[in-house]
Structures are given as structure tokens and as C-alpha cells.
C-alpha positions as CSV (number, residue, x, y, z in Angstrom):
1,M,-118.1,-43.3,-118.8
2,V,-118.0,-44.1,-122.5
3,W,-121.5,-42.6,-122.9
4,L,-120.4,-39.4,-121.3
5,N,-117.5,-39.1,-123.8
6,K,-120.0,-39.7,-126.7
7,L,-122.4,-37.1,-125.2
8,S,-119.6,-34.6,-124.8
9,A,-118.5,-35.1,-128.4
10,F,-122.1,-34.7,-129.7
11,M,-122.8,-31.6,-127.6
12,A,-119.5,-29.8,-128.5
13,D,-121.0,-28.0,-131.5
14,K,-124.6,-28.1,-130.3
15,L,-124.4,-26.1,-127.1
16,I,-124.3,-22.8,-128.9
17,Y,-127.7,-23.6,-130.5
18,L,-129.2,-24.4,-127.1
19,L,-127.8,-21.2,-125.7
20,V,-129.6,-19.3,-128.6
21,I,-132.8,-21.0,-127.5
22,I,-132.3,-19.6,-124.0
23,L,-131.6,-16.2,-125.3
24,L,-134.9,-16.3,-127.3
25,V,-137.2,-17.9,-124.7
26,V,-136.1,-15.9,-121.6
27,P,-136.8,-12.3,-122.7
28,L,-139.6,-13.0,-125.2
29,Y,-141.9,-15.5,-123.4
30,P,-144.1,-13.7,-120.9
31,K,-143.9,-14.8,-117.2
32,F,-146.8,-17.2,-117.3
33,P,-146.5,-19.5,-114.2
34,L,-146.5,-23.3,-114.6
35,I,-146.1,-24.6,-111.1
36,G,-146.5,-22.4,-108.0
37,V,-144.1,-22.7,-105.0
38,A,-146.0,-23.0,-101.8
39,G,-145.6,-20.1,-99.4
40,T,-144.2,-17.7,-102.0
41,F,-145.2,-15.6,-105.0
42,V,-142.5,-17.5,-107.0
43,A,-143.5,-19.9,-109.7
44,I,-141.6,-22.4,-111.9
45,R,-141.9,-21.1,-115.5
46,L,-141.0,-22.4,-119.0
47,E,-137.7,-20.6,-118.9
48,D,-136.7,-22.5,-115.7
49,I,-137.3,-25.8,-117.4
50,V,-135.4,-24.8,-120.5
51,I,-132.4,-23.6,-118.4
52,A,-132.5,-26.8,-116.3
53,V,-132.3,-28.9,-119.4
54,V,-129.4,-26.9,-120.9
55,V,-127.4,-26.7,-117.7
56,G,-128.0,-30.4,-117.0
57,L,-126.7,-31.4,-120.5
58,W,-123.7,-29.0,-120.0
59,L,-122.9,-30.6,-116.6
60,A,-123.2,-34.1,-118.0
61,T,-120.8,-33.4,-120.8
62,N,-118.2,-31.8,-118.4
63,L,-118.3,-34.2,-115.5
64,T,-115.1,-35.9,-116.5
65,K,-113.2,-32.6,-117.0
66,W,-114.8,-30.4,-114.3
67,K,-111.4,-29.3,-112.9
68,Q,-110.5,-27.8,-116.3
69,V,-113.8,-26.5,-117.6
70,I,-115.4,-25.3,-114.3
71,W,-112.8,-24.9,-111.6
72,G,-110.1,-23.8,-114.0
73,Q,-111.8,-20.5,-114.8
74,P,-111.0,-17.8,-112.2
75,I,-114.5,-16.2,-112.6
76,N,-116.2,-19.6,-112.1
77,R,-114.2,-20.1,-108.8
78,A,-115.4,-16.7,-107.6
79,I,-119.0,-17.5,-108.5
80,I,-118.8,-20.9,-106.6
81,F,-117.3,-19.0,-103.6
82,Y,-120.3,-16.7,-103.7
83,W,-122.7,-19.6,-103.7
84,L,-120.9,-21.2,-100.7
85,A,-121.0,-17.9,-98.9
86,G,-124.8,-17.7,-99.6
87,A,-125.3,-21.2,-98.3
88,V,-123.4,-20.4,-95.1
89,S,-125.5,-17.2,-94.5
90,I,-128.7,-19.3,-94.9
91,F,-127.8,-21.8,-92.2
92,A,-126.5,-19.0,-89.9
93,A,-129.8,-17.2,-90.4
94,V,-131.8,-20.4,-89.6
95,L,-129.7,-21.7,-86.7
96,V,-128.3,-18.5,-85.1
97,T,-130.2,-15.3,-85.9
98,K,-133.5,-17.0,-86.6
99,S,-134.1,-14.4,-89.3
100,A,-134.9,-16.5,-92.4
101,D,-136.9,-19.6,-93.4
102,L,-134.8,-22.5,-94.6
103,N,-137.0,-23.4,-97.6
104,Q,-137.3,-19.8,-98.8
105,G,-133.6,-19.2,-98.3
106,L,-132.6,-22.2,-100.3
107,L,-135.1,-21.2,-103.0
108,H,-133.4,-17.8,-103.3
109,L,-130.0,-19.5,-103.4
110,F,-131.1,-21.9,-106.1
111,R,-132.3,-19.0,-108.2
112,R,-128.9,-17.4,-108.0
113,V,-127.3,-20.7,-109.0
114,E,-129.6,-20.9,-111.9
115,Y,-128.8,-17.4,-113.2
116,M,-125.1,-17.4,-112.6
117,S,-124.5,-20.9,-113.9
118,L,-125.4,-19.6,-117.3
119,F,-122.1,-17.6,-117.3
120,M,-120.3,-21.0,-117.3
121,V,-122.6,-22.5,-120.0
122,A,-122.2,-19.5,-122.2
123,Y,-118.4,-19.4,-121.8
124,S,-118.2,-23.0,-122.9
125,A,-120.7,-22.7,-125.7
126,L,-118.9,-20.0,-127.7
127,A,-116.2,-22.1,-129.4
128,K,-115.3,-20.0,-132.4
129,K,-115.6,-16.5,-133.8
130,E,-118.4,-17.4,-136.2
131,H,-120.6,-18.1,-133.2
132,L,-120.5,-14.4,-132.3
133,D,-122.4,-13.6,-135.5
134,W,-125.2,-15.9,-134.4
135,I,-125.4,-14.2,-131.0
136,L,-125.5,-10.7,-132.4
137,R,-128.2,-11.5,-134.9
138,T,-130.2,-13.2,-132.1
139,L,-129.7,-10.2,-129.8
140,L,-130.9,-7.8,-132.5
141,I,-134.0,-9.9,-133.2
142,I,-134.8,-10.1,-129.5
143,A,-134.4,-6.3,-129.1
144,L,-136.6,-5.7,-132.1
145,I,-139.4,-7.9,-130.8
146,V,-139.2,-6.6,-127.3
147,A,-139.4,-3.0,-128.5
148,V,-142.2,-3.5,-131.0
149,Y,-144.3,-5.4,-128.4
150,G,-143.7,-2.7,-125.8
151,I,-144.7,0.0,-128.2
152,G,-147.8,-2.1,-129.2
153,Q,-148.8,-2.2,-125.5
154,L,-149.0,1.6,-125.6
155,L,-150.5,2.2,-129.0
156,L,-152.5,-1.0,-129.7
157,D,-153.5,-2.1,-126.2
158,W,-151.5,-5.4,-126.5
159,P,-151.7,-7.4,-123.2
160,V,-149.3,-7.0,-120.3
161,I,-148.2,-9.9,-118.1
162,S,-146.7,-8.6,-114.9
163,T,-145.5,-10.0,-111.6
164,N,-145.6,-6.8,-109.6
165,N,-148.0,-8.2,-106.9
166,S,-149.4,-11.6,-105.9
167,E,-152.5,-11.3,-108.1
168,F,-150.6,-10.2,-111.2
169,S,-148.1,-13.1,-110.7
170,K,-150.8,-15.6,-111.5
171,G,-150.3,-14.7,-115.2
172,L,-153.2,-12.4,-115.7
173,A,-153.4,-10.6,-119.1
174,L,-153.9,-6.9,-118.4
175,S,-153.9,-3.7,-120.3
176,L,-151.9,-0.5,-119.6
177,G,-153.9,2.1,-117.7
178,P,-153.7,5.8,-118.3
179,G,-150.2,7.1,-117.8
180,A,-148.8,3.6,-117.2
181,R,-145.3,2.7,-118.4
182,I,-144.7,-0.2,-120.8
183,N,-143.4,-3.6,-119.7
184,S,-143.2,-5.3,-123.0
185,T,-142.5,-9.1,-122.3
186,F,-140.9,-8.3,-119.0
187,A,-142.4,-8.4,-115.5
188,G,-142.1,-4.6,-115.0
189,H,-141.0,-1.4,-116.6
190,Y,-137.8,-1.3,-114.6
191,D,-136.9,-4.7,-115.9
192,L,-137.5,-3.7,-119.5
193,A,-135.4,-0.6,-119.1
194,A,-132.5,-2.5,-117.5
195,F,-132.5,-5.1,-120.3
196,S,-132.4,-2.4,-122.9
197,L,-128.9,-1.4,-121.8
198,F,-127.4,-4.5,-123.4
199,P,-128.8,-4.2,-127.0
200,L,-128.4,-0.4,-127.0
201,L,-124.7,-0.6,-126.0
202,V,-124.1,-3.4,-128.4
203,V,-125.8,-1.5,-131.3
204,I,-123.5,1.5,-130.6
205,G,-120.5,-0.8,-130.6
206,M,-121.6,-2.4,-133.9
207,L,-122.0,1.0,-135.6
208,A,-118.4,1.8,-134.8
209,V,-117.2,-1.3,-136.7
210,K,-116.6,-0.4,-140.3
211,D,-117.2,-3.7,-142.0
212,I,-120.6,-4.4,-140.4
213,K,-123.3,-5.1,-143.0
214,G,-126.8,-3.8,-142.7
215,K,-126.1,-0.8,-140.6
216,L,-129.5,0.8,-141.4
217,V,-131.1,-2.3,-139.9
218,V,-128.9,-1.9,-136.8
219,V,-129.8,1.8,-136.5
220,G,-133.5,1.0,-136.8
221,V,-133.4,-1.7,-134.1
222,G,-131.4,0.7,-131.9
223,A,-133.9,3.5,-132.4
224,L,-136.9,1.3,-131.5
225,S,-135.1,-0.1,-128.5
226,Y,-134.2,3.4,-127.3
227,W,-137.9,4.5,-127.8
228,A,-139.0,1.6,-125.7
229,M,-136.5,2.5,-123.0
230,L,-137.9,6.1,-122.9
231,L,-141.5,4.8,-122.7
232,S,-140.5,2.8,-119.6
233,A,-139.7,6.2,-118.0
234,S,-137.0,4.8,-115.8
235,R,-135.1,7.8,-114.4
236,V,-132.1,5.7,-113.2
237,T,-131.8,3.7,-116.4
238,F,-131.9,6.9,-118.5
239,A,-129.0,8.3,-116.6
240,A,-127.2,5.0,-116.5
241,F,-127.5,4.5,-120.3
242,F,-126.0,7.9,-121.1
243,A,-123.2,7.4,-118.5
244,A,-122.4,3.9,-119.9
245,S,-122.7,4.9,-123.6
246,G,-120.6,8.0,-123.1
247,L,-117.9,5.8,-121.5
248,L,-118.1,3.4,-124.4
249,L,-117.7,6.1,-127.0
250,W,-114.8,7.6,-125.2
251,R,-113.0,4.2,-124.8
252,I,-113.4,3.2,-128.5
253,G,-112.1,6.7,-129.6
254,K,-115.4,8.0,-131.0
255,K,-115.1,11.3,-129.1
256,S,-116.7,13.2,-132.0
257,W,-119.8,11.1,-131.6
258,L,-120.3,12.6,-128.1
259,I,-121.8,15.7,-129.6
260,V,-124.6,13.6,-131.2
261,W,-124.8,11.7,-127.9
262,L,-125.4,14.9,-126.0
263,V,-128.0,16.2,-128.5
264,V,-129.9,12.9,-128.4
265,A,-129.9,12.9,-124.6
266,L,-131.2,16.5,-124.2
267,T,-133.8,16.2,-127.1
268,S,-135.2,12.8,-126.0
269,F,-135.4,14.0,-122.4
270,W,-137.6,17.0,-123.3
271,L,-139.7,14.9,-125.7
272,S,-140.5,12.4,-123.0
273,P,-143.3,13.9,-120.8
274,S,-143.4,11.0,-118.5
275,L,-139.6,11.1,-117.9
276,V,-139.6,14.8,-117.5
277,G,-142.4,14.6,-115.0
278,R,-140.7,11.9,-112.9
279,Y,-137.4,13.9,-112.7
280,R,-139.5,17.0,-111.8
281,D,-141.1,15.1,-109.0
282,L,-137.7,14.0,-107.7
283,I,-136.1,17.5,-107.9
284,V,-139.1,19.7,-106.9
285,N,-140.9,17.5,-104.5
286,Q,-138.0,15.7,-102.8
287,L,-134.6,17.4,-103.2
288,F,-136.0,21.0,-102.8
289,T,-138.3,20.1,-99.9
290,W,-136.1,20.6,-96.9
291,A,-138.8,20.4,-94.1
292,P,-140.2,17.0,-93.3
293,S,-143.8,16.6,-94.4
294,V,-146.4,17.1,-91.6
295,Q,-149.5,14.9,-91.8
296,A,-152.5,17.2,-91.9
297,Q,-155.4,16.6,-89.5
298,A,-157.6,14.0,-91.1
299,D,-160.9,12.3,-90.5
300,A,-160.3,9.6,-87.9
301,E,-162.4,7.2,-90.0
302,I,-159.9,7.4,-92.9
303,P,-157.0,5.0,-92.6
304,D,-153.6,6.7,-92.7
305,A,-152.6,4.7,-95.8
306,L,-155.5,6.3,-97.7
307,Q,-154.9,9.9,-96.6
308,P,-153.1,12.1,-99.2
309,P,-149.6,13.4,-98.2
310,A,-149.6,16.9,-96.7
311,Q,-147.3,18.0,-99.5
312,P,-146.2,16.5,-102.8
313,E,-143.6,13.8,-102.5
314,D,-141.6,11.4,-104.6
315,R,-143.4,8.2,-103.5
316,S,-140.9,5.6,-104.8
317,L,-137.9,7.4,-103.3
318,N,-139.7,7.9,-100.0
319,I,-140.6,4.2,-99.8
320,R,-136.9,3.4,-100.2
321,L,-135.8,6.1,-97.6
322,R,-138.4,5.3,-95.0
323,V,-139.1,1.6,-95.3
324,E,-136.9,-0.6,-97.5
325,W,-133.4,0.8,-96.8
326,P,-133.8,1.2,-93.0
327,R,-135.0,-2.4,-92.9
328,A,-132.0,-3.6,-94.8
329,V,-129.6,-1.5,-92.6
330,R,-131.1,-3.2,-89.5
331,S,-130.3,-6.6,-91.0
332,V,-126.7,-5.5,-91.7
333,I,-126.3,-4.4,-88.1
334,K,-127.8,-7.7,-86.8
335,N,-125.1,-9.8,-88.6
336,P,-122.6,-7.8,-90.6
337,I,-120.4,-10.7,-91.4
338,L,-122.8,-13.3,-92.7
339,G,-126.0,-11.3,-93.1
340,T,-129.5,-12.5,-92.1
341,G,-130.0,-14.9,-95.0
342,F,-131.6,-14.8,-98.5
343,S,-135.3,-13.7,-98.3
344,S,-134.9,-12.1,-94.8
345,V,-135.4,-8.5,-96.1
346,G,-138.7,-9.1,-98.0
347,L,-139.5,-9.0,-101.6
348,A,-137.8,-5.6,-102.4
349,V,-135.0,-3.5,-101.0
350,D,-134.5,-1.4,-104.2
351,N,-130.8,-1.3,-103.7
352,D,-128.8,-4.4,-104.6
353,Y,-125.8,-3.4,-102.6
354,L,-127.8,-2.9,-99.4
355,R,-129.6,-6.1,-100.2
356,S,-126.4,-8.1,-100.6
357,M,-125.0,-6.7,-97.3
358,A,-128.2,-7.5,-95.5
359,E,-128.7,-11.0,-96.8
360,V,-125.1,-12.4,-97.2
361,G,-123.1,-9.9,-95.2
362,L,-119.5,-8.8,-95.8
363,L,-118.5,-12.4,-96.8
364,G,-121.0,-12.9,-99.5
365,T,-120.7,-9.3,-100.8
366,A,-117.0,-9.6,-101.0
367,A,-117.4,-12.7,-103.1
368,L,-119.8,-10.9,-105.4
369,V,-117.4,-8.0,-105.7
370,L,-114.7,-10.5,-106.6
371,V,-116.9,-11.9,-109.3
372,F,-117.5,-8.6,-111.0
373,G,-113.9,-7.5,-110.5
374,R,-112.7,-10.5,-112.4
375,V,-115.3,-10.0,-115.1
376,F,-114.2,-6.4,-115.6
377,K,-110.6,-7.5,-115.7
378,A,-111.4,-10.0,-118.4
379,L,-113.5,-7.7,-120.5
380,W,-111.8,-4.3,-120.2
381,S,-109.1,-3.5,-122.7
382,T,-106.4,-1.0,-121.7
383,G,-104.5,-1.0,-125.0
384,K,-105.3,0.3,-128.5
385,I,-108.8,-0.8,-129.6
386,K,-109.2,-2.6,-133.0
387,M,-112.5,-1.7,-134.6
388,E,-113.6,-5.4,-134.8
389,L,-116.4,-7.2,-133.1
390,G,-114.0,-9.4,-131.1
391,Q,-112.9,-6.3,-129.1
392,I,-116.0,-4.1,-129.4
393,F,-118.5,-6.6,-128.2
394,P,-116.8,-7.3,-124.9
395,L,-116.4,-3.5,-124.2
396,A,-120.0,-2.9,-125.0
397,V,-121.1,-5.6,-122.6
398,A,-118.7,-4.2,-120.0
399,C,-120.2,-0.8,-120.3
400,A,-123.7,-2.2,-120.2
401,L,-122.8,-3.9,-117.0
402,I,-121.6,-0.6,-115.6
403,G,-125.0,0.8,-116.5
404,L,-126.7,-2.1,-114.8
405,L,-124.7,-1.6,-111.6
406,I,-125.8,2.0,-111.6
407,N,-129.4,0.7,-111.8
408,A,-128.6,-1.5,-108.8
409,L,-128.4,1.7,-106.6
410,F,-132.2,2.0,-106.8
411,I,-133.5,-1.3,-108.2
412,D,-133.0,-5.0,-107.2
413,V,-132.0,-5.6,-110.8
414,L,-129.8,-8.6,-110.2
415,E,-132.8,-10.4,-108.7
416,A,-135.1,-9.7,-111.7
417,S,-135.0,-13.2,-113.4
418,K,-135.1,-12.2,-117.0
419,V,-132.5,-9.4,-116.6
420,A,-130.3,-11.6,-114.4
421,I,-130.4,-14.5,-116.9
422,M,-129.6,-12.3,-119.9
423,T,-126.8,-10.5,-117.9
424,W,-124.9,-13.7,-116.9
425,T,-125.3,-15.2,-120.3
426,L,-124.0,-12.2,-122.2
427,L,-121.2,-11.8,-119.7
428,G,-120.1,-15.4,-120.3
429,L,-120.2,-14.8,-124.1
430,A,-118.3,-11.6,-123.9
431,V,-115.5,-13.0,-121.7
432,K,-115.1,-15.9,-124.1
433,T,-115.2,-13.5,-127.1
434,R,-112.4,-11.5,-125.5
435,E,-110.2,-14.5,-125.0
436,I,-110.8,-15.8,-128.6
437,S,-110.0,-12.3,-130.0
438,R,-106.6,-12.4,-128.3
439,S,-105.6,-15.8,-129.7
């Protein structure tokens, strides 16, 4: 065990640098597959190898003190309980309800272990206040590169690497078609939009701190990130961002900024034709269409899937209402306590809450609610706010998480690998920052 003690001492100050590598590689390196997983569209990628190495080193350095470092943190215990609930649901699905494949179920569980374990690693890595400066600089650099590359896809025809279907997931370099929304280095435009919540909320928080240097740079990065989010044309993220940012401004006492916040929201909405068009499709073609659409008489030789709808519709919402959500509800009814297992409801449900109830039932969903409940308890401050990074950063991340959970009403955002990895990493850093600021 002597070598473990030496390794632990060596890694004590090095873990933060390894974490910075993860923060850089995960959002910036496109999703090129390295090794395909048989029977799935999933592939092992560079980010998985980097994370495995970092988590392995972290585990090795903490084997002798796991009760203190791992089990001693209430949020960690809730995460482990969620993993156990997921494992129980898999074996119940395989042995009882026969609703999931063991290999695919375990693969989905291992993915969640991979993502959520980074909360523990990040919590351990942030050992002192000076480390927060490293993290914030890294996050700004990432946000800048992501935004510039996304805008370059639109204006300069830079390549897009997507995983939206089985062919794209092979790592094909594509170009944006007419009217397409930018992905940047992410797998899809929804992922890009969801990620943008974190740097944007952190930028707003940083601008509220008086002694922050280089505020013009911070404003510039925030403006480019906001532009990239608008170009993604995600309706739910647009609404989630302004709900979360408004909450942050109110909580830190910047109520006068809410006027600028409202002007920016209204102006940018009307200046984004794609976003306006998608909201119009939702309101006019879906919410104001009371009668169900009637399929017109069509040529018998034309398949139903190729026939145009009898009246305009919001296709993405209709897919949720008619296919994905009813399928998830059927799984909930089949086994409400344990669910029907990871992977049992297909590739997409487009509602993380329904997905959780369907796959891991009440038991697993309760565990996940416990995780987020403890995270919010650790991050949220009820007293007077000091305008310093140690208090502002955790609040900004908490508000970004609220925006992410709003996204989860219409997107499987917690299953999107790049977004999930960044989320759990930043949550771990924010919780540790909050604890350090109290001491």
C-alpha cells in the first residue's frame, strides 16, 4: 500500500490539471468514433479513454480513504444509490419483464457511471480558491472556441460531425444544408444550445463581480456564445436561458439589469428568423389547431410516411406526443416501481423525466431527485450574497442547472454525453467552491 500513498501524494496537486484536460477535450473534440460497440450506434471515443484514465487514477489514489472521500459526501451517496437502483432495474427487466437486453442495459448504466463519477473527481480536484481561476479561464476559452466554430459552420462551411443517425455516427464530415441549425463541436444543435447555458450563466455572474479583470473579453465571449445559442434555434433552451438568467439576476440583487435582460430577449428573438419561425410553427400549427389532422386521400402507391400532412404541424412536438411519450408511458405502467430497464424505450424519449420513470421507475427516479435536491441544497445560498466568485460561481451553475432541467422537459439532455459530462464536472466544481468559500 506504500505505492498508493506515494501516488496519492503525487496526484494531490495534479488532479486539477487532469480535470482541465477533460474540460477541454470533451466539448471541443468532435465525436469521431474509435471502437464501435456491436449491436448499437454507440462507439468508444477519445473522451471515454481520457475520462477512464483520470477516473482510474482518482480511484487508485483514494482506495485507502474511500469512506471519507467517496462515501462521506452526501451527494456521492445519493449518486451511488442511483447507480444501484439502475442496476436493480436492469436485472428486473431482463429476468422479470423481459423488456431490455442485458448488454445494452449495462452499457447505458456504465455510461451514467462514467458521467456522474466526474462529479466526485471534480469535487476532489478543486483543492484551493486559486484553482477556480483556472477553471473559469478554461470555460471561457471553451465557450469562445465552441461559438466561433459554430458560427464558422454557418458562414464558412466548416465541417459538421453529428451522431443524429446511424450513418452520421460513423464520424462523417458533413456541411450544413440550407436552413440547418449549427452543431459546432457537438452531436446536435440541441446539445450545443444546452451546453451554452453554463458559460452564459457564468459570464453573467462574472460581470456582477466588481474586481474581475478583462470584462470586455468576458462580454465578447458571452456575446459570441449567445449568438451561437440563437443560431441553434432551440426554442426550449431560449426560454430556459432567460428563465434561469432572470432568476440569477434577481438572486444576486441585480434587479436593474432585468430591464436590459428583457430588451435583449425581445430584440434577439425578433432578429432570429429561425427561432421566430419555430415558435410560430408551435403556436399557429399546433396550439391553435384544435381539430385533429385528417389524412387526405392519397395515391395508394405513395407510402404513408412520404405523404404530406393534411395541414401544417409542428413535427418535433407531434413525434413526442404521438410516438415517444406514449411509448414511455406504457413502460411506466408495465413496471412503475423498477421501470423496464435502461435502453428499453429506444434511442429517444425527448423528456428526461418520462425516460427516467420508464427506465428505472419510481425507485431510480427518487434517487435521481435526491441527487439534484442535495446538489441544490449545497449550491443555493439563502443569505446575503457577497459579490465574489466563491459565491457567484455556485449560484450561476445552480441557475444553469435549472435551465438544463427545463430543457429536460423536451430533450433527453442528461443522456447527451458531452452535455452530461460537462454538467456533472461543473456541478462538482461548484459544490466544492461553495464549501471552500464558507471556510
